[in-house]
C-alpha positions as CSV (number, residue, x, y, z in Angstrom):
1,M,0.0,0.0,0.0
2,K,2.9,2.3,0.8
3,K,4.3,1.8,-2.7
4,I,1.0,2.7,-4.3
5,R,0.8,5.8,-2.2
6,N,4.3,6.9,-3.2
7,L,3.5,6.1,-6.9
8,H,0.3,8.2,-6.6
9,L,2.3,11.1,-5.1
10,W,5.0,11.0,-7.8
11,I,2.5,10.7,-10.7
12,G,0.4,13.5,-9.1
13,L,3.4,15.7,-8.7
14,L,4.4,15.2,-12.4
15,T,0.9,15.7,-13.8
16,S,0.3,18.7,-11.5
17,F,3.3,20.4,-13.1
18,L,1.7,19.8,-16.6
19,I,-1.7,21.0,-15.4
20,L,0.0,24.1,-14.0
21,I,1.6,24.8,-17.5
22,E,-1.8,24.3,-19.1
23,A,-3.6,26.7,-16.7
24,V,-0.9,29.4,-17.1
25,T,-0.8,29.2,-20.9
26,G,-4.6,29.1,-21.1
27,L,-4.8,32.2,-18.9
28,L,-2.3,33.9,-21.2
29,M,-4.2,33.0,-24.3
30,V,-7.4,34.5,-22.9
31,E,-5.7,37.5,-21.4
32,P,-2.6,38.4,-23.5
33,W,-2.2,41.7,-21.7
34,L,-0.7,39.8,-18.8
35,I,2.5,39.4,-20.7
36,G,2.4,42.8,-22.3
37,A,0.8,41.8,-25.6
38,G,-2.0,44.1,-26.7
39,R,-5.2,43.1,-28.3
40,P,-5.1,42.6,-32.1
41,A,-6.6,45.4,-34.3
42,A,-10.3,45.2,-34.9
43,E,-10.0,43.8,-38.4
44,H,-7.7,41.1,-37.1
45,R,-10.1,40.2,-34.3
46,A,-12.9,39.8,-36.8
47,T,-10.8,37.5,-39.0
48,L,-9.7,35.5,-36.0
49,E,-13.3,35.2,-34.6
50,K,-14.6,34.0,-38.1
51,T,-11.8,31.5,-38.4
52,A,-12.4,30.2,-34.9
53,A,-16.1,29.8,-35.8
54,G,-15.0,27.6,-38.8
55,E,-16.1,30.0,-41.5
56,V,-14.3,30.0,-44.8
57,S,-14.4,32.7,-47.5
58,V,-15.5,31.8,-50.9
59,E,-14.3,33.8,-53.9
60,A,-16.2,32.3,-56.8
61,G,-17.2,33.6,-60.2
62,F,-15.6,36.2,-62.4
63,G,-14.6,39.6,-61.1
64,S,-15.6,41.0,-57.8
65,G,-19.4,40.7,-58.3
66,G,-19.4,37.1,-59.4
67,M,-21.5,34.3,-58.0
68,G,-20.6,33.6,-54.5
69,A,-18.4,36.6,-54.0
70,G,-18.2,37.6,-50.3
71,R,-20.3,34.6,-49.1
72,R,-19.3,32.6,-46.1
73,F,-20.2,29.1,-45.2
74,N,-19.3,26.5,-42.7
75,P,-17.7,23.4,-44.1
76,A,-19.6,20.1,-43.5
77,G,-20.3,19.8,-39.8
78,Q,-17.5,22.2,-38.8
79,G,-19.8,24.8,-37.4
80,N,-21.4,22.4,-34.9
81,S,-18.4,20.3,-34.2
82,I,-16.5,19.7,-31.0
83,M,-13.4,21.3,-32.6
84,S,-15.4,24.5,-33.2
85,F,-16.5,24.5,-29.5
86,V,-13.0,24.0,-28.3
87,K,-11.6,26.8,-30.5
88,N,-14.4,29.2,-29.3
89,L,-13.8,28.1,-25.6
90,H,-10.1,28.9,-25.9
91,S,-10.9,32.3,-27.3
92,G,-13.2,33.0,-24.4
93,R,-16.6,32.3,-26.0
94,I,-19.4,29.8,-25.5
95,G,-21.9,30.3,-28.2
96,G,-22.3,34.0,-28.5
97,T,-21.4,34.7,-24.8
98,D,-18.1,36.1,-23.6
99,V,-17.0,33.9,-20.8
100,S,-13.4,35.1,-20.5
101,L,-13.9,36.3,-16.9
102,L,-15.1,32.8,-15.9
103,L,-12.1,31.3,-17.7
104,D,-9.8,33.6,-15.8
105,I,-11.3,32.6,-12.5
106,I,-11.1,28.9,-13.3
107,A,-7.4,29.3,-14.5
108,V,-6.4,31.2,-11.3
109,G,-8.2,28.5,-9.2
110,L,-6.4,25.7,-11.0
111,I,-3.1,27.5,-10.6
112,I,-3.6,28.0,-6.8
113,L,-4.9,24.4,-6.4
114,T,-2.0,23.0,-8.4
115,I,0.7,24.9,-6.6
116,T,-0.7,24.1,-3.2
117,G,-1.1,20.4,-4.2
118,M,2.5,20.3,-5.3
119,V,3.7,21.8,-2.0
120,L,1.7,19.3,0.0
121,S,3.0,16.4,-2.2
122,V,6.6,17.5,-1.7
123,K,6.0,17.7,2.1
124,A,4.4,14.3,2.1
125,L,7.4,12.8,0.2
126,K,9.8,14.4,2.6
127,T,7.9,13.1,5.6
128,N,7.8,9.6,4.1
129,S,11.5,9.4,3.2
130,G,13.1,11.4,6.1
131,G,10.8,10.6,9.0
132,R,11.1,6.8,9.2
133,R,11.6,5.3,12.6
134,R,13.3,2.1,13.2
135,T,12.1,-0.2,15.9
């Protein structure tokens, strides 16, 4: 049982480090100003949001007024797919709702829980290895 507990502690410590990286990078993706990066210009934001939604521009026909010029469509199933949901979630949107504040709170909570869990794991590992009594 003690070996399983130690294995659980070491695996938890390793995966906690990976979760910490995920939470920090996710927070930075939603809030780039935290590292000094500004928001993209309005036209770039519009393009990024359309790309995240899975829209593709179609330039069909002859000249600028041809059939299909300026139309947008969602490729087969991409507008409703899980991938579209994931892209929108990582840009701070669920449906048409801005949830970036909620994502910030979740990321900060994960960071705090992960760091405190790592500290507790290290303390437990030190106690298990250094505090053994011989009888």
